[in-house]
C-alpha positions as protocol buffer text, in pm:
chain_id: "A"
residue {
  index: 1
  type: MET
  ca { x: -1183 y: -1240 z: 1843 }
}
residue {
  index: 2
  type: SER
  ca { x: -1521 y: -1100 z: 1792 }
}
residue {
  index: 3
  type: GLN
  ca { x: -1454 y: -784 z: 2099 }
}
residue {
  index: 4
  type: ILE
  ca { x: -1214 y: -726 z: 2360 }
}
residue {
  index: 5
  type: VAL
  ca { x: -1362 y: -668 z: 2695 }
}
residue {
  index: 6
  type: LEU
  ca { x: -1122 y: -619 z: 3001 }
}
residue {
  index: 7
  type: GLY
  ca { x: -1371 y: -473 z: 3261 }
}
residue {
  index: 8
  type: SER
  ca { x: -1736 y: -398 z: 3304 }
}
residue {
  index: 9
  type: PRO
  ca { x: -1894 y: -67 z: 3169 }
}
residue {
  index: 10
  type: ALA
  ca { x: -1865 y: 195 z: 3408 }
}
residue {
  index: 11
  type: PRO
  ca { x: -2113 y: 447 z: 3483 }
}
residue {
  index: 12
  type: LEU
  ca { x: -2146 y: 738 z: 3206 }
}
residue {
  index: 13
  type: ARG
  ca { x: -1972 y: 1075 z: 3297 }
}
residue {
  index: 14
  type: SER
  ca { x: -2051 y: 1433 z: 3172 }
}
residue {
  index: 15
  type: CYS
  ca { x: -1710 y: 1502 z: 2998 }
}
residue {
  index: 16
  type: PRO
  ca { x: -1430 y: 1228 z: 3007 }
}
residue {
  index: 17
  type: ALA
  ca { x: -1155 y: 1507 z: 2949 }
}
residue {
  index: 18
  type: ALA
  ca { x: -1227 y: 1733 z: 3239 }
}
residue {
  index: 19
  type: SER
  ca { x: -1006 y: 1493 z: 3454 }
}
residue {
  index: 20
  type: THR
  ca { x: -727 y: 1541 z: 3224 }
}
residue {
  index: 21
  type: ILE
  ca { x: -395 y: 1725 z: 3328 }
}
residue {
  index: 22
  type: PHE
  ca { x: -310 y: 1839 z: 2990 }
}
residue {
  index: 23
  type: PRO
  ca { x: -413 y: 2195 z: 2937 }
}
residue {
  index: 24
  type: ALA
  ca { x: -651 y: 2330 z: 2657 }
}
residue {
  index: 25
  type: PRO
  ca { x: -954 y: 2492 z: 2595 }
}
residue {
  index: 26
  type: PRO
  ca { x: -1293 y: 2379 z: 2725 }
}
residue {
  index: 27
  type: CYS
  ca { x: -1468 y: 2101 z: 2540 }
}
residue {
  index: 28
  type: ARG
  ca { x: -1761 y: 2171 z: 2320 }
}
residue {
  index: 29
  type: PHE
  ca { x: -1920 y: 1838 z: 2182 }
}
residue {
  index: 30
  type: CYS
  ca { x: -1952 y: 1603 z: 2518 }
}
residue {
  index: 31
  type: SER
  ca { x: -2178 y: 1310 z: 2549 }
}
residue {
  index: 32
  type: GLY
  ca { x: -2185 y: 1079 z: 2842 }
}
residue {
  index: 33
  type: SER
  ca { x: -1925 y: 837 z: 2665 }
}
residue {
  index: 34
  type: PHE
  ca { x: -1718 y: 1078 z: 2511 }
}
residue {
  index: 35
  type: CYS
  ca { x: -1576 y: 1424 z: 2446 }
}
residue {
  index: 36
  type: LEU
  ca { x: -1446 y: 1619 z: 2169 }
}
residue {
  index: 37
  type: ARG
  ca { x: -1244 y: 1888 z: 2146 }
}
residue {
  index: 38
  type: VAL
  ca { x: -1162 y: 2110 z: 1869 }
}
residue {
  index: 39
  type: GLU
  ca { x: -794 y: 2235 z: 1838 }
}
residue {
  index: 40
  type: PRO
  ca { x: -621 y: 2453 z: 1558 }
}
residue {
  index: 41
  type: ARG
  ca { x: -607 y: 2197 z: 1283 }
}
residue {
  index: 42
  type: LEU
  ca { x: -651 y: 1898 z: 1513 }
}
residue {
  index: 43
  type: LEU
  ca { x: -923 y: 1704 z: 1677 }
}
residue {
  index: 44
  type: SER
  ca { x: -867 y: 1511 z: 2031 }
}
residue {
  index: 45
  type: LEU
  ca { x: -1121 y: 1238 z: 2145 }
}
residue {
  index: 46
  type: TRP
  ca { x: -1160 y: 1102 z: 2511 }
}
residue {
  index: 47
  type: TRP
  ca { x: -1341 y: 806 z: 2578 }
}
residue {
  index: 48
  type: ALA
  ca { x: -1518 y: 779 z: 2921 }
}
residue {
  index: 49
  type: PRO
  ca { x: -1302 y: 627 z: 3175 }
}
residue {
  index: 50
  type: GLY
  ca { x: -1452 y: 274 z: 3226 }
}
residue {
  index: 51
  type: ALA
  ca { x: -1619 y: 241 z: 2889 }
}
residue {
  index: 52
  type: VAL
  ca { x: -1698 y: -15 z: 2700 }
}
residue {
  index: 53
  type: LEU
  ca { x: -1752 y: 111 z: 2331 }
}
residue {
  index: 54
  type: GLY
  ca { x: -2022 y: -13 z: 2138 }
}
residue {
  index: 55
  type: LEU
  ca { x: -2135 y: 61 z: 1758 }
}
residue {
  index: 56
  type: THR
  ca { x: -2367 y: 366 z: 1913 }
}
residue {
  index: 57
  type: ASP
  ca { x: -2092 y: 508 z: 2085 }
}
residue {
  index: 58
  type: VAL
  ca { x: -1881 y: 501 z: 1776 }
}
residue {
  index: 59
  type: ALA
  ca { x: -2150 y: 633 z: 1538 }
}
residue {
  index: 60
  type: GLY
  ca { x: -2234 y: 904 z: 1756 }
}
residue {
  index: 61
  type: ALA
  ca { x: -1829 y: 1021 z: 1763 }
}
residue {
  index: 62
  type: ALA
  ca { x: -1802 y: 961 z: 1401 }
}
residue {
  index: 63
  type: GLU
  ca { x: -2121 y: 1229 z: 1364 }
}
residue {
  index: 64
  type: VAL
  ca { x: -1954 y: 1495 z: 1531 }
}
residue {
  index: 65
  type: ILE
  ca { x: -1610 y: 1436 z: 1404 }
}
residue {
  index: 66
  type: ARG
  ca { x: -1833 y: 1445 z: 1057 }
}
residue {
  index: 67
  type: ASP
  ca { x: -1990 y: 1764 z: 1170 }
}
residue {
  index: 68
  type: VAL
  ca { x: -1698 y: 1973 z: 1320 }
}
residue {
  index: 69
  type: SER
  ca { x: -1421 y: 1879 z: 1062 }
}
residue {
  index: 70
  type: ASP
  ca { x: -1665 y: 2052 z: 794 }
}
residue {
  index: 71
  type: GLY
  ca { x: -1573 y: 1791 z: 485 }
}
residue {
  index: 72
  type: TYR
  ca { x: -1181 y: 1807 z: 580 }
}
residue {
  index: 73
  type: ARG
  ca { x: -987 y: 1482 z: 680 }
}
residue {
  index: 74
  type: LEU
  ca { x: -808 y: 1660 z: 1013 }
}
residue {
  index: 75
  type: PRO
  ca { x: -555 y: 1475 z: 1224 }
}
residue {
  index: 76
  type: LEU
  ca { x: -689 y: 1309 z: 1580 }
}
residue {
  index: 77
  type: VAL
  ca { x: -596 y: 1256 z: 1894 }
}
residue {
  index: 78
  type: VAL
  ca { x: -755 y: 965 z: 2082 }
}
residue {
  index: 79
  type: HIS
  ca { x: -723 y: 962 z: 2446 }
}
residue {
  index: 80
  type: LEU
  ca { x: -795 y: 592 z: 2523 }
}
residue {
  index: 81
  type: GLN
  ca { x: -702 y: 583 z: 2889 }
}
residue {
  index: 82
  type: GLY
  ca { x: -929 y: 387 z: 3125 }
}
residue {
  index: 83
  type: MET
  ca { x: -1144 y: 272 z: 2828 }
}
residue {
  index: 84
  type: VAL
  ca { x: -1207 y: -121 z: 2900 }
}
residue {
  index: 85
  type: GLY
  ca { x: -1322 y: -260 z: 2600 }
}
residue {
  index: 86
  type: ILE
  ca { x: -1460 y: -251 z: 2229 }
}
residue {
  index: 87
  type: ALA
  ca { x: -1747 y: -442 z: 2061 }
}
residue {
  index: 88
  type: ALA
  ca { x: -1676 y: -602 z: 1735 }
}
residue {
  index: 89
  type: ALA
  ca { x: -1909 y: -370 z: 1548 }
}
residue {
  index: 90
  type: ALA
  ca { x: -1770 y: -53 z: 1663 }
}
residue {
  index: 91
  type: ARG
  ca { x: -1413 y: -170 z: 1580 }
}
residue {
  index: 92
  type: THR
  ca { x: -1510 y: -250 z: 1218 }
}
residue {
  index: 93
  type: LEU
  ca { x: -1705 y: 84 z: 1177 }
}
residue {
  index: 94
  type: ILE
  ca { x: -1334 y: 229 z: 1312 }
}
residue {
  index: 95
  type: LEU
  ca { x: -1129 y: 68 z: 1109 }
}
residue {
  index: 96
  type: GLU
  ca { x: -1354 y: 141 z: 803 }
}
residue {
  index: 97
  type: SER
  ca { x: -1393 y: 512 z: 863 }
}
residue {
  index: 98
  type: SER
  ca { x: -1173 y: 746 z: 675 }
}
residue {
  index: 99
  type: LEU
  ca { x: -1285 y: 1056 z: 868 }
}
residue {
  index: 100
  type: SER
  ca { x: -905 y: 1154 z: 999 }
}
residue {
  index: 101
  type: SER
  ca { x: -598 y: 1169 z: 779 }
}
residue {
  index: 102
  type: ARG
  ca { x: -409 y: 1023 z: 1104 }
}
residue {
  index: 103
  type: ILE
  ca { x: -505 y: 896 z: 1443 }
}
residue {
  index: 104
  type: ALA
  ca { x: -263 y: 907 z: 1724 }
}
residue {
  index: 105
  type: TYR
  ca { x: -405 y: 660 z: 2046 }
}
residue {
  index: 106
  type: VAL
  ca { x: -264 y: 802 z: 2347 }
}
residue {
  index: 107
  type: GLY
  ca { x: -249 y: 546 z: 2634 }
}
residue {
  index: 108
  type: THR
  ca { x: -137 y: 506 z: 3007 }
}
residue {
  index: 109
  type: GLY
  ca { x: 30 y: 132 z: 2966 }
}
residue {
  index: 110
  type: PRO
  ca { x: -18 y: -225 z: 2849 }
}
residue {
  index: 111
  type: VAL
  ca { x: -386 y: -225 z: 2831 }
}
residue {
  index: 112
  type: ASP
  ca { x: -411 y: 93 z: 2665 }
}
residue {
  index: 113
  type: GLN
  ca { x: -141 y: 2 z: 2410 }
}
residue {
  index: 114
  type: VAL
  ca { x: -367 y: -366 z: 2338 }
}
residue {
  index: 115
  type: ILE
  ca { x: -684 y: -167 z: 2254 }
}
residue {
  index: 116
  type: ALA
  ca { x: -471 y: 80 z: 2023 }
}
residue {
  index: 117
  type: ALA
  ca { x: -307 y: -220 z: 1839 }
}
residue {
  index: 118
  type: PHE
  ca { x: -674 y: -358 z: 1827 }
}
residue {
  index: 119
  type: LEU
  ca { x: -791 y: -72 z: 1602 }
}
residue {
  index: 120
  type: ASP
  ca { x: -451 y: -64 z: 1401 }
}
residue {
  index: 121
  type: GLN
  ca { x: -551 y: -191 z: 1074 }
}
residue {
  index: 122
  type: GLY
  ca { x: -784 y: 91 z: 956 }
}
residue {
  index: 123
  type: LEU
  ca { x: -745 y: 332 z: 638 }
}
residue {
  index: 124
  type: SER
  ca { x: -569 y: 599 z: 859 }
}
residue {
  index: 125
  type: GLU
  ca { x: -250 y: 592 z: 979 }
}
residue {
  index: 126
  type: THR
  ca { x: -222 y: 535 z: 1329 }
}
residue {
  index: 127
  type: ARG
  ca { x: 33 y: 527 z: 1608 }
}
residue {
  index: 128
  type: TYR
  ca { x: 22 y: 436 z: 2013 }
}
residue {
  index: 129
  type: PHE
  ca { x: 184 y: 717 z: 2238 }
}
residue {
  index: 130
  type: GLU
  ca { x: 214 y: 779 z: 2620 }
}
residue {
  index: 131
  type: CYS
  ca { x: 257 y: 1085 z: 2555 }
}
residue {
  index: 132
  type: PRO
  ca { x: -12 y: 1356 z: 2476 }
}
residue {
  index: 133
  type: ARG
  ca { x: 225 y: 1627 z: 2361 }
}
residue {
  index: 134
  type: ALA
  ca { x: 431 y: 1350 z: 2127 }
}
residue {
  index: 135
  type: ALA
  ca { x: 93 y: 1229 z: 2018 }
}
residue {
  index: 136
  type: GLN
  ca { x: -59 y: 1598 z: 1882 }
}
residue {
  index: 137
  type: GLU
  ca { x: 288 y: 1668 z: 1722 }
}
residue {
  index: 138
  type: TRP
  ca { x: 283 y: 1291 z: 1504 }
}
residue {
  index: 139
  type: ALA
  ca { x: -88 y: 1362 z: 1435 }
}
residue {
  index: 140
  type: LEU
  ca { x: -21 y: 1690 z: 1277 }
}
residue {
  index: 141
  type: GLY
  ca { x: 272 y: 1570 z: 1085 }
}
residue {
  index: 142
  type: GLY
  ca { x: 574 y: 1676 z: 1275 }
}
residue {
  index: 143
  type: ARG
  ca { x: 852 y: 1432 z: 1441 }
}
residue {
  index: 144
  type: ASP
  ca { x: 772 y: 1078 z: 1391 }
}
residue {
  index: 145
  type: GLY
  ca { x: 718 y: 962 z: 1696 }
}
């Protein structure tokens, strides 16, 4: 399988995290396809709803993660809700990256779970959650899912 695409791309939005109900400080790093929030000892990444991730999207997010983590491998919570696909080159970059110590994928159902499973053979330990708070706890080394 060279890529997984479950729908068509949606228009780019200014801050994918803006519509979330999970309370947190405002995002500092937003592009049209992703938003990265820096939290104490943790990074949270939202992909834009309707996004079909390409190599440019993932490389841009990786560059921001590298810049804000200042050489540390911080845990990462990735919100997949509403994402519809990922190109093979983007998947390869994610799987070969070692920017994070643990990656907790947060989704809302079977489509998100399939996308998380598609990304589950990388260098970082990963797990899928439907609860953002549980994902954060696990990513920080707390309870085991």
